[in-house]
C-alpha positions, 0 to 999 in steps of 0.5 A: 654229772661232771663226766657227762657235762665234759663228754667224758666216760664214767667208769665205776669200780666197785666191790665184787657183785655190785655192778650190773652187766658184764664185768672183769674182776681182780682179787688183791691182797690186803694186810687183813685178807683179800678183796676183789674189785670189778669194773665193766668190761672194756670201760677203759681204753688205751691212752685215756687219762682217768681220774679216780674219785673217792670219798676218803683215803683212810689207810690208803691200802685199798686205793694203793692196790686199786691203782696198782691193779689198774696200772698193771692192767692198763699200762698206757693209761694215766691215772690220777686220784681225787678225794674229798678227804685224806689222812696224812698217815695214809700210805699214799696221798691223792693227787687232788683233795679237798681237806685233810681228815684228822679223825674218823668221818661219818658221811651222811650216805653211810648213816642208816636213816630210819 
């Protein structure tokens, strides 16, 4: 709703195979292997300011790679990162955050409720 209320575009960046419609993807290396992210084609325009929102920055490796990929693909776009939680041991610190996390967090949306 925040993007809608402020008349701003809302761009989803997800793991491969999670988005509908036509997407563009990028594979990147992680310490433990590779991963692929996707986003809808033509969803970011040159000159935009983009706020990336995530629940937590844990090690920060995935977000660091996502920011690297986005910055390479969209060199004329300003990217900022906002998270609910971050760990101070992460390889990057978000531009905006709610709280530092000192231990693992089980979010309610990740718990299998039966």
